[in-house]
BADRENSE-240920 format. One record per atom (N, C-alpha, C): z, y, x; atom name; residue in three letters. Coordinates in pm, whole numbers, padded with zeros to 5 digits. Each point is the difference from the previous one (the first is absolute). Last residue first. Layout:
up: Z north: Y east: X atom: CA type: ALA
...
//
This chain:
up: 03265 north: 04672 east: -07728 atom: N type: ALA
up: -00048 north: 00105 east: -00092 atom: CA type: ALA
up: 00061 north: -00016 east: -00136 atom: C type: ALA
up: 00192 north: -00137 east: 00502 atom: N type: CYS
up: -00051 north: -00053 east: -00126 atom: CA type: CYS
up: -00038 north: 00116 east: -00092 atom: C type: CYS
up: 00025 north: -00062 east: 00546 atom: N type: LEU
up: 00045 north: 00090 east: -00106 atom: CA type: LEU
up: -00063 north: -00051 east: -00128 atom: C type: LEU
up: 00110 north: -00235 east: 00504 atom: N type: ILE
up: -00075 north: 00005 east: -00123 atom: CA type: ILE
up: 00065 north: 00103 east: -00094 atom: C type: ILE
up: -00022 north: -00127 east: 00558 atom: N type: LYS
up: 00080 north: 00058 east: -00107 atom: CA type: LYS
up: -00090 north: 00018 east: -00122 atom: C type: LYS
up: -00010 north: -00340 east: 00443 atom: N type: LEU
up: -00078 north: 00084 east: -00091 atom: CA type: LEU
up: 00091 north: 00050 east: -00111 atom: C type: LEU
up: 00056 north: -00301 east: 00424 atom: N type: SER
up: 00078 north: 00118 east: -00037 atom: CA type: SER
up: -00081 north: 00099 east: -00082 atom: C type: SER
up: -00059 north: -00552 east: -00002 atom: N type: PHE
up: -00027 north: 00113 east: 00089 atom: CA type: PHE
up: 00077 north: 00121 east: -00051 atom: C type: PHE
up: 00015 north: -00418 east: -00231 atom: N type: TYR
up: -00010 north: -00048 east: 00138 atom: CA type: TYR
up: -00023 north: 00113 east: 00102 atom: C type: TYR
up: 00037 north: 00059 east: -00485 atom: N type: ARG
up: 00103 north: -00102 east: 00026 atom: CA type: ARG
up: 00003 north: -00040 east: 00147 atom: C type: ARG
up: -00331 north: 00299 east: -00179 atom: N type: ALA
up: 00128 north: 00066 east: 00030 atom: CA type: ALA
up: 00112 north: -00100 east: 00024 atom: C type: ALA
up: -00432 north: -00147 east: -00142 atom: N type: VAL
up: -00004 north: 00048 east: 00139 atom: CA type: VAL
up: 00135 north: 00058 east: 00039 atom: C type: VAL
up: -00053 north: -00122 east: -00444 atom: N type: THR
up: 00004 north: -00120 east: 00083 atom: CA type: THR
up: 00001 north: 00039 east: 00147 atom: C type: THR
up: -00062 north: 00335 east: -00314 atom: N type: HIS
up: 00141 north: -00041 east: 00003 atom: CA type: HIS
up: 00017 north: -00127 east: 00083 atom: C type: HIS
up: -00436 north: 00181 east: -00098 atom: N type: PRO
up: 00070 north: 00061 east: 00114 atom: CA type: PRO
up: 00148 north: -00036 east: 00009 atom: C type: PRO
up: -00262 north: -00172 east: -00375 atom: N type: ALA
up: -00037 north: -00054 east: 00132 atom: CA type: ALA
up: 00073 north: 00068 east: 00116 atom: C type: ALA
up: 00016 north: 00123 east: -00486 atom: N type: ALA
up: 00103 north: -00090 east: 00054 atom: CA type: ALA
up: -00029 north: -00044 east: 00143 atom: C type: ALA
up: -00138 north: 00480 east: -00253 atom: N type: ASP
up: -00051 north: -00135 east: 00028 atom: CA type: ASP
up: 00111 north: -00085 east: 00063 atom: C type: ASP
up: -00004 north: 00474 east: -00097 atom: N type: THR
up: 00042 north: -00073 east: -00120 atom: CA type: THR
up: -00040 north: -00146 east: 00013 atom: C type: THR
up: 00112 north: 00426 east: 00380 atom: N type: THR
up: -00084 north: -00103 east: -00060 atom: CA type: THR
up: 00058 north: -00050 east: -00130 atom: C type: THR
up: 00042 north: 00332 east: 00479 atom: N type: LEU
up: 00023 north: 00012 east: -00144 atom: CA type: LEU
up: -00095 north: -00097 east: -00069 atom: C type: LEU
up: 00214 north: 00018 east: 00516 atom: N type: LEU
up: -00117 north: -00029 east: -00082 atom: CA type: LEU
up: 00040 north: 00007 east: -00146 atom: C type: LEU
up: 00198 north: 00227 east: 00504 atom: N type: PRO
up: 00016 north: -00087 east: -00116 atom: CA type: PRO
up: -00132 north: -00016 east: -00075 atom: C type: PRO
up: 00020 north: 00081 east: 00539 atom: N type: ALA
up: 00010 north: 00075 east: -00125 atom: CA type: ALA
up: 00021 north: -00098 east: -00115 atom: C type: ALA
up: -00124 north: -00040 east: 00495 atom: N type: HIS
up: 00144 north: 00007 east: -00025 atom: CA type: HIS
up: 00028 north: 00082 east: -00125 atom: C type: HIS
up: -00436 north: -00139 east: 00184 atom: N type: ALA
up: 00038 north: 00141 east: -00005 atom: CA type: ALA
up: 00150 north: 00020 east: -00018 atom: C type: ALA
up: -00182 north: -00438 east: 00006 atom: N type: THR
up: -00043 north: 00062 east: 00125 atom: CA type: THR
up: 00041 north: 00147 east: 00007 atom: C type: THR
up: 00077 north: -00241 east: -00403 atom: N type: LEU
up: 00086 north: -00047 east: 00110 atom: CA type: LEU
up: -00034 north: 00070 east: 00130 atom: C type: LEU
up: -00280 north: 00083 east: -00370 atom: N type: ALA
up: 00132 north: 00062 east: -00018 atom: CA type: ALA
up: 00094 north: -00040 east: 00112 atom: C type: ALA
up: -00418 north: -00206 east: -00003 atom: N type: SER
up: -00016 north: 00144 east: 00025 atom: CA type: SER
up: 00133 north: 00073 east: -00012 atom: C type: SER
up: -00018 north: -00459 east: -00113 atom: N type: ALA
up: -00008 north: 00020 east: 00146 atom: CA type: ALA
up: -00016 north: 00148 east: 00034 atom: C type: ALA
up: -00011 north: -00130 east: -00454 atom: N type: ALA
up: 00136 north: -00015 east: 00053 atom: CA type: ALA
up: 00001 north: 00026 east: 00150 atom: C type: ALA
up: -00419 north: -00005 east: -00200 atom: N type: SER
up: 00076 north: 00113 east: -00054 atom: CA type: SER
up: 00144 north: -00003 east: 00054 atom: C type: SER
up: -00280 north: -00364 east: 00099 atom: N type: LEU
up: -00038 north: 00119 east: 00077 atom: CA type: LEU
up: 00076 north: 00124 east: -00047 atom: C type: LEU
up: 00060 north: -00399 east: -00242 atom: N type: VAL
up: 00058 north: -00016 east: 00134 atom: CA type: VAL
up: -00033 north: 00123 east: 00085 atom: C type: VAL
up: -00197 north: -00024 east: -00418 atom: N type: ARG
up: 00144 north: 00022 east: -00017 atom: CA type: ARG
up: 00071 north: -00010 east: 00135 atom: C type: ARG
up: -00459 north: -00101 east: -00020 atom: N type: LEU
up: 00022 north: 00144 east: -00010 atom: CA type: LEU
up: 00147 north: 00034 east: -00024 atom: C type: LEU
up: -00135 north: -00464 east: 00023 atom: N type: PRO
up: -00011 north: 00073 east: 00127 atom: CA type: PRO
up: 00024 north: 00149 east: -00009 atom: C type: PRO
up: 00238 north: -00363 east: -00326 atom: N type: PRO
up: -00132 north: 00063 east: 00008 atom: CA type: PRO
up: -00009 north: 00088 east: 00126 atom: C type: PRO
up: 00334 north: -00400 east: 00046 atom: N type: LEU
up: -00009 north: 00118 east: -00086 atom: CA type: LEU
up: -00142 north: 00056 east: 00008 atom: C type: LEU
up: 00180 north: -00529 east: 00082 atom: N type: PRO
up: -00054 north: 00124 east: 00056 atom: CA type: PRO
up: -00003 north: 00111 east: -00104 atom: C type: PRO
up: 00373 north: -00384 east: -00031 atom: N type: ALA
up: -00143 north: 00014 east: -00027 atom: CA type: ALA
up: -00049 north: 00132 east: 00059 atom: C type: ALA
up: 00426 north: -00246 east: 00222 atom: N type: LEU
up: -00038 north: 00079 east: -00117 atom: CA type: LEU
up: -00151 north: 00006 east: -00015 atom: C type: LEU
up: 00302 north: -00199 east: 00353 atom: N type: GLY
up: -00049 north: -00088 east: -00105 atom: CA type: GLY
up: -00042 north: 00072 east: -00127 atom: C type: GLY
up: 00153 north: 00167 east: 00444 atom: N type: GLU
up: 00108 north: -00018 east: -00098 atom: CA type: GLU
up: -00043 north: -00089 east: -00116 atom: C type: GLU
up: -00309 north: 00123 east: 00335 atom: N type: ALA
up: 00104 north: -00080 east: 00065 atom: CA type: ALA
up: 00117 north: -00027 east: -00094 atom: C type: ALA
up: -00340 north: 00291 east: -00146 atom: N type: HIS
up: -00052 north: -00136 east: 00009 atom: CA type: HIS
up: 00106 north: -00093 east: 00060 atom: C type: HIS
up: 00094 north: 00453 east: -00005 atom: N type: LEU
up: 00007 north: -00053 east: -00136 atom: CA type: LEU
up: -00051 north: -00143 east: -00005 atom: C type: LEU
up: -00035 north: 00226 east: 00409 atom: N type: ARG
up: 00141 north: -00025 east: -00034 atom: CA type: ARG
up: 00012 north: -00060 east: -00139 atom: C type: ARG
up: -00428 north: 00137 east: 00144 atom: N type: CYS
up: 00046 north: -00114 east: 00079 atom: CA type: CYS
up: 00143 north: -00037 east: -00038 atom: C type: CYS
up: -00186 north: 00391 east: -00185 atom: N type: ALA
up: -00062 north: -00120 east: -00058 atom: CA type: ALA
up: 00048 north: -00126 east: 00072 atom: C type: ALA
up: 00141 north: 00413 east: 00176 atom: N type: ILE
up: 00058 north: -00022 east: -00133 atom: CA type: ILE
up: -00053 north: -00130 east: -00059 atom: C type: ILE
up: -00187 north: 00142 east: 00401 atom: N type: ARG
up: 00136 north: -00052 east: 00021 atom: CA type: ARG
up: 00070 north: -00026 east: -00133 atom: C type: ARG
up: -00424 north: 00203 east: -00010 atom: N type: GLY
up: -00011 north: -00138 east: 00047 atom: CA type: GLY
up: 00136 north: -00063 east: 00020 atom: C type: GLY
up: -00018 north: 00455 east: -00105 atom: N type: ALA
up: -00039 north: -00080 east: -00116 atom: CA type: ALA
up: -00011 north: -00148 east: 00038 atom: C type: ALA
up: 00079 north: 00304 east: 00346 atom: N type: THR
up: 00118 north: -00011 east: -00085 atom: CA type: THR
up: -00030 north: -00086 east: -00122 atom: C type: THR
up: -00359 north: 00101 east: 00281 atom: N type: LEU
up: 00095 north: -00089 east: 00068 atom: CA type: LEU
up: 00125 north: -00022 east: -00084 atom: C type: LEU
up: -00314 north: 00312 east: -00156 atom: N type: ALA
up: -00054 north: -00137 east: -00011 atom: CA type: ALA
up: 00093 north: -00100 east: 00068 atom: C type: ALA
up: 00104 north: 00452 east: 00044 atom: N type: ILE
up: 00023 north: -00042 east: -00138 atom: CA type: ILE
up: -00050 north: -00143 east: -00019 atom: C type: ILE
up: -00083 north: 00198 east: 00411 atom: N type: THR
up: 00144 north: -00020 east: -00015 atom: CA type: THR
up: 00032 north: -00050 east: -00141 atom: C type: THR
up: -00451 north: 00116 east: 00094 atom: N type: ARG
up: 00044 north: -00118 east: 00074 atom: CA type: ARG
up: 00148 north: -00029 east: -00020 atom: C type: ARG
up: -00256 north: 00384 east: -00179 atom: N type: GLY
up: 00017 north: -00119 east: -00082 atom: CA type: GLY
up: 00053 north: -00121 east: 00074 atom: C type: GLY
up: -00065 north: 00469 east: 00149 atom: N type: ASP
up: -00130 north: -00063 east: -00022 atom: CA type: ASP
up: 00010 north: -00131 east: -00076 atom: C type: ASP
up: 00395 north: 00337 east: -00087 atom: N type: ASP
up: -00079 north: -00022 east: 00120 atom: CA type: ASP
up: -00132 north: -00069 east: -00033 atom: C type: ASP
up: 00297 north: 00344 east: -00308 atom: N type: GLU
up: -00028 north: -00142 east: 00013 atom: CA type: GLU
up: -00095 north: -00021 east: 00118 atom: C type: GLU
up: 00151 north: 00424 east: -00173 atom: N type: ALA
up: 00060 north: -00049 east: 00124 atom: CA type: ALA
up: -00029 north: -00148 east: 00021 atom: C type: ALA
up: -00125 north: 00248 east: -00391 atom: N type: ARG
up: -00086 north: 00039 east: 00110 atom: CA type: ARG
up: 00054 north: -00050 east: 00134 atom: C type: ARG
up: 00050 north: -00153 east: -00524 atom: N type: ASP
up: 00078 north: 00006 east: 00123 atom: CA type: ASP
up: -00092 north: 00030 east: 00117 atom: C type: ASP
up: -00082 north: 00161 east: -00520 atom: N type: CYS
up: -00026 north: -00108 east: 00096 atom: CA type: CYS
up: 00083 north: 00021 east: 00126 atom: C type: CYS
up: -00036 north: 00294 east: -00389 atom: N type: VAL
up: 00122 north: -00077 east: 00021 atom: CA type: VAL
up: -00023 north: -00119 east: 00093 atom: C type: VAL
up: -00350 north: 00310 east: -00129 atom: N type: GLY
up: 00114 north: 00085 east: 00033 atom: CA type: GLY
up: 00128 north: -00075 east: 00029 atom: C type: GLY
up: -00404 north: -00210 east: -00155 atom: N type: LEU
up: -00006 north: 00033 east: 00143 atom: CA type: LEU
up: 00115 north: 00090 east: 00043 atom: C type: LEU
up: -00095 north: -00147 east: -00462 atom: N type: LEU
up: 00093 north: -00078 east: 00082 atom: CA type: LEU
up: -00001 north: 00037 east: 00147 atom: C type: LEU
up: -00294 north: 00209 east: -00327 atom: N type: ALA
up: 00138 north: 00019 east: -00044 atom: CA type: ALA
up: 00100 north: -00069 east: 00094 atom: C type: ALA
up: -00465 north: -00061 east: 00071 atom: N type: GLU
up: 00038 north: 00139 east: 00029 atom: CA type: GLU
up: 00145 north: 00026 east: -00037 atom: C type: GLU
up: -00182 north: -00419 east: -00111 atom: N type: ALA
up: 00014 north: 00014 east: 00146 atom: CA type: ALA
up: 00045 north: 00141 east: 00036 atom: C type: ALA
up: -00101 north: -00084 east: -00449 atom: N type: LEU
up: 00123 north: -00067 east: 00039 atom: CA type: LEU
up: 00024 north: 00014 east: 00150 atom: C type: LEU
up: -00406 north: 00159 east: -00174 atom: N type: ARG
up: 00112 north: 00084 east: -00047 atom: CA type: ARG
up: 00134 north: -00059 east: 00043 atom: C type: ARG
up: -00388 north: -00252 east: 00097 atom: N type: ASP
up: 00002 north: 00123 east: 00080 atom: CA type: ASP
up: 00118 north: 00090 east: -00041 atom: C type: ASP
up: -00081 north: -00390 east: -00254 atom: N type: CYS
up: 00045 north: -00036 east: 00135 atom: CA type: CYS
up: 00014 north: 00125 east: 00087 atom: C type: CYS
up: -00189 north: 00047 east: -00425 atom: N type: ASP
up: 00145 north: -00025 east: -00011 atom: CA type: ASP
up: 00059 north: -00031 east: 00138 atom: C type: ASP
up: -00463 north: 00043 east: -00018 atom: N type: ALA
up: 00062 north: 00131 east: -00024 atom: CA type: ALA
up: 00152 north: -00015 east: -00012 atom: C type: ALA
up: -00261 north: -00390 east: 00029 atom: N type: GLN
up: 00007 north: 00068 east: 00130 atom: CA type: GLN
up: 00067 north: 00137 east: -00014 atom: C type: GLN
up: 00146 north: -00363 east: -00357 atom: N type: THR
up: -00126 north: 00062 east: 00041 atom: CA type: THR
up: 00017 north: 00063 east: 00137 atom: C type: THR
up: 00357 north: -00246 east: -00191 atom: N type: ARG
up: -00111 north: -00056 east: -00077 atom: CA type: ARG
up: -00136 north: 00056 east: 00040 atom: C type: ARG
up: 00476 north: -00098 east: 00292 atom: N type: ALA
up: -00075 north: 00106 east: -00069 atom: CA type: ALA
up: -00122 north: -00061 east: -00069 atom: C type: ALA
up: 00310 north: -00239 east: 00291 atom: N type: LEU
up: 00020 north: -00010 east: -00144 atom: CA type: LEU
up: -00075 north: 00106 east: -00078 atom: C type: LEU
up: 00022 north: -00029 east: 00484 atom: N type: SER
up: -00080 north: -00112 east: -00050 atom: CA type: SER
up: 00012 north: -00015 east: -00151 atom: C type: SER
up: 00260 north: 00320 east: 00235 atom: N type: LEU
up: -00139 north: 00044 east: -00010 atom: CA type: LEU
up: -00088 north: -00112 east: -00055 atom: C type: LEU
up: 00455 north: -00097 east: 00086 atom: N type: LEU
up: -00015 north: 00093 east: -00112 atom: CA type: LEU
up: -00145 north: 00044 east: -00018 atom: C type: LEU
up: 00107 north: -00278 east: 00369 atom: N type: GLU
up: 00016 north: -00072 east: -00126 atom: CA type: GLU
up: -00020 north: 00093 east: -00120 atom: C type: GLU
up: -00006 north: 00187 east: 00436 atom: N type: GLN
up: -00114 north: -00089 east: -00021 atom: CA type: GLN
up: 00008 north: -00068 east: -00137 atom: C type: GLN
up: 00369 north: 00255 east: 00133 atom: N type: LEU
up: -00115 north: 00087 east: -00029 atom: CA type: LEU
up: -00124 north: -00085 east: -00029 atom: C type: LEU
up: 00380 north: -00224 east: 00147 atom: N type: VAL
up: 00016 north: 00042 east: -00139 atom: CA type: VAL
up: -00117 north: 00091 east: -00040 atom: C type: VAL
up: 00016 north: -00139 east: 00448 atom: N type: ALA
up: -00021 north: -00116 east: -00087 atom: CA type: ALA
up: 00010 north: 00039 east: -00148 atom: C type: ALA
up: 00096 north: 00323 east: 00336 atom: N type: GLY
up: -00143 north: -00028 east: -00009 atom: CA type: GLY
up: -00029 north: -00116 east: -00093 atom: C type: GLY
up: 00444 north: 00267 east: -00101 atom: N type: SER
up: -00054 north: -00072 east: 00115 atom: CA type: SER
up: -00149 north: -00020 east: -00019 atom: C type: SER
up: 00321 north: 00399 east: -00189 atom: N type: VAL
up: -00086 north: -00111 east: -00043 atom: CA type: VAL
up: -00052 north: -00066 east: 00127 atom: C type: VAL
up: 00434 north: 00362 east: -00160 atom: N type: ARG
up: -00094 north: -00056 east: 00098 atom: CA type: ARG
up: -00077 north: -00115 east: -00063 atom: C type: ARG
up: 00356 north: 00460 east: -00117 atom: N type: ALA
up: -00077 north: -00116 east: -00046 atom: CA type: ALA
up: -00098 north: -00044 east: 00107 atom: C type: ALA
up: 00284 north: 00394 east: 00023 atom: N type: LEU
up: 00061 north: -00122 east: 00053 atom: CA type: LEU
up: -00076 north: -00124 east: -00043 atom: C type: LEU
up: -00023 north: 00504 east: -00106 atom: N type: ARG
up: -00086 north: -00049 east: 00107 atom: CA type: ARG
up: 00060 north: -00123 east: 00070 atom: C type: ARG
up: 00151 north: 00245 east: -00404 atom: N type: GLN
up: 00078 north: 00012 east: 00122 atom: CA type: GLN
up: -00078 north: -00044 east: 00124 atom: C type: GLN
up: -00203 north: -00039 east: -00426 atom: N type: THR
up: 00038 north: 00141 east: 00015 atom: CA type: THR
up: 00077 north: 00022 east: 00130 atom: C type: THR
up: -00104 north: -00445 east: -00120 atom: N type: ILE
up: -00121 north: 00074 east: 00037 atom: CA type: ILE
up: 00033 north: 00146 east: 00028 atom: C type: ILE
up: 00345 north: -00270 east: -00163 atom: N type: LEU
up: -00033 north: -00040 east: 00137 atom: CA type: LEU
up: -00125 north: 00075 east: 00050 atom: C type: LEU
up: 00123 north: 00062 east: -00451 atom: N type: GLU
up: 00100 north: 00061 east: 00089 atom: CA type: GLU
up: -00030 north: -00033 east: 00147 atom: C type: GLU
up: -00262 north: -00207 east: -00333 atom: N type: ASP
up: -00031 north: 00144 east: 00009 atom: CA type: ASP
up: 00095 north: 00071 east: 00096 atom: C type: ASP
up: 00089 north: -00451 east: -00099 atom: N type: VAL
up: -00116 north: 00013 east: 00089 atom: CA type: VAL
up: -00038 north: 00147 east: 00016 atom: C type: VAL
up: 00342 north: -00091 east: -00305 atom: N type: ARG
up: 00045 north: -00034 east: 00136 atom: CA type: ARG
up: -00114 north: 00014 east: 00101 atom: C type: ARG
up: -00094 north: 00057 east: -00459 atom: N type: ASP
up: 00080 north: 00112 east: 00051 atom: CA type: ASP
up: 00045 north: -00025 east: 00143 atom: C type: ASP
up: -00221 north: -00350 east: -00222 atom: N type: GLY
up: -00092 north: 00110 east: 00028 atom: CA type: GLY
up: 00073 north: 00122 east: 00057 atom: C type: GLY
up: 00253 north: -00362 east: -00156 atom: N type: LEU
up: -00063 north: -00033 east: 00127 atom: CA type: LEU
up: -00096 north: 00111 east: 00041 atom: C type: LEU
up: 00186 north: 00041 east: -00419 atom: N type: GLU
up: 00107 north: 00015 east: 00099 atom: CA type: GLU
up: -00054 north: -00029 east: 00140 atom: C type: GLU
up: -00290 north: -00069 east: -00374 atom: N type: PRO
up: 00024 north: 00141 east: 00030 atom: CA type: PRO
up: 00108 north: 00024 east: 00107 atom: C type: PRO
up: -00344 north: -00408 east: -00099 atom: N type: ASN
up: 00144 north: 00013 east: 00018 atom: CA type: ASN
up: 00032 north: 00145 east: 00041 atom: C type: ASN
up: -00452 north: -00147 east: -00095 atom: N type: ARG
up: 00078 north: -00102 east: -00071 atom: CA type: ARG
up: 00151 north: 00020 east: 00007 atom: C type: ARG
up: -00438 north: 00231 east: 00167 atom: N type: GLY
up: 00103 north: 00068 east: -00079 atom: CA type: GLY
up: 00090 north: -00095 east: -00076 atom: C type: GLY
up: -00381 north: -00068 east: 00326 atom: N type: ALA
up: -00015 north: -00040 east: -00140 atom: CA type: ALA
up: 00102 north: 00070 east: -00091 atom: C type: ALA
up: 00009 north: 00062 east: 00474 atom: N type: PHE
up: -00127 north: 00052 east: -00049 atom: CA type: PHE
up: -00024 north: -00034 east: -00147 atom: C type: PHE
up: 00395 north: -00170 east: 00205 atom: N type: TYR
up: -00001 north: 00146 east: 00008 atom: CA type: TYR
up: -00128 north: 00057 east: -00061 atom: C type: TYR
up: 00046 north: -00468 east: 00056 atom: N type: ASP
up: 00082 north: 00049 east: -00112 atom: CA type: ASP
up: -00002 north: 00152 east: -00006 atom: C type: ASP
up: -00216 north: -00190 east: 00365 atom: N type: GLN
up: -00071 north: -00038 east: -00122 atom: CA type: GLN
up: 00076 north: 00048 east: -00123 atom: C type: GLN
up: 00202 north: 00057 east: 00423 atom: N type: TRP
up: -00112 north: 00094 east: -00021 atom: CA type: TRP
up: -00075 north: -00033 east: -00128 atom: C type: TRP
up: 00337 north: -00298 east: 00127 atom: N type: VAL
up: 00059 north: 00127 east: -00040 atom: CA type: VAL
up: -00110 north: 00103 east: -00027 atom: C type: VAL
up: -00125 north: -00419 east: 00172 atom: N type: ALA
up: 00046 north: -00014 east: -00139 atom: CA type: ALA
up: 00060 north: 00131 east: -00051 atom: C type: ALA
up: -00136 north: -00028 east: 00463 atom: N type: THR
up: -00110 north: 00004 east: -00097 atom: CA type: THR
up: 00047 north: -00003 east: -00145 atom: C type: THR
up: 00346 north: 00190 east: 00366 atom: N type: ASP
up: -00082 north: -00119 east: -00013 atom: CA type: ASP
up: -00102 north: 00015 east: -00114 atom: C type: ASP
up: 00256 north: 00359 east: 00345 atom: N type: ILE
up: -00010 north: -00035 east: -00141 atom: CA type: ILE
up: -00103 north: -00111 east: -00014 atom: C type: ILE
up: 00350 north: 00232 east: 00399 atom: N type: TYR
up: -00128 north: -00065 east: -00029 atom: CA type: TYR
up: 00001 north: -00044 east: -00146 atom: C type: TYR
up: 00281 north: 00408 east: 00241 atom: N type: VAL
up: 00009 north: -00122 east: -00081 atom: CA type: VAL
up: -00141 north: -00053 east: -00024 atom: C type: VAL
up: 00299 north: 00354 east: 00373 atom: N type: PRO
up: -00118 north: -00030 east: -00083 atom: CA type: PRO
up: 00018 north: -00133 east: -00071 atom: C type: PRO
up: 00424 north: 00302 east: 00141 atom: N type: THR
up: -00084 north: -00108 east: 00047 atom: CA type: THR
up: -00121 north: -00017 east: -00092 atom: C type: THR
up: 00297 north: 00462 east: 00120 atom: N type: MET
up: -00007 north: -00113 east: -00089 atom: CA type: MET
up: -00102 north: -00100 east: 00053 atom: C type: MET
//
């Protein structure tokens, strides 16, 4: 089975328990060892922790699904730059940088992106990013 990158918005809903069906889907991906978190999403999620203790617990929980195959970041950064350049050339407003990096991580790994955010759908219109809607 193919690993699935999970975007920040999905993790936020998952941890808040806002969508039980989505929670079941994420649990299934974790159980099957198919859930992946890009470095950009990990950074964003950790920045939302209210205390250092919360940050430490969250980091420990997410390290199991981090993409250990993610390279030193150059390939992902290049892909993100190409995405931003293409969207600019198409006359579109810039997307938030962490959304672009999240999409670039999934593209680089040739993996789908599970998201509830609209931004990656814009990327998918111009690149071969497969979006899984939560």
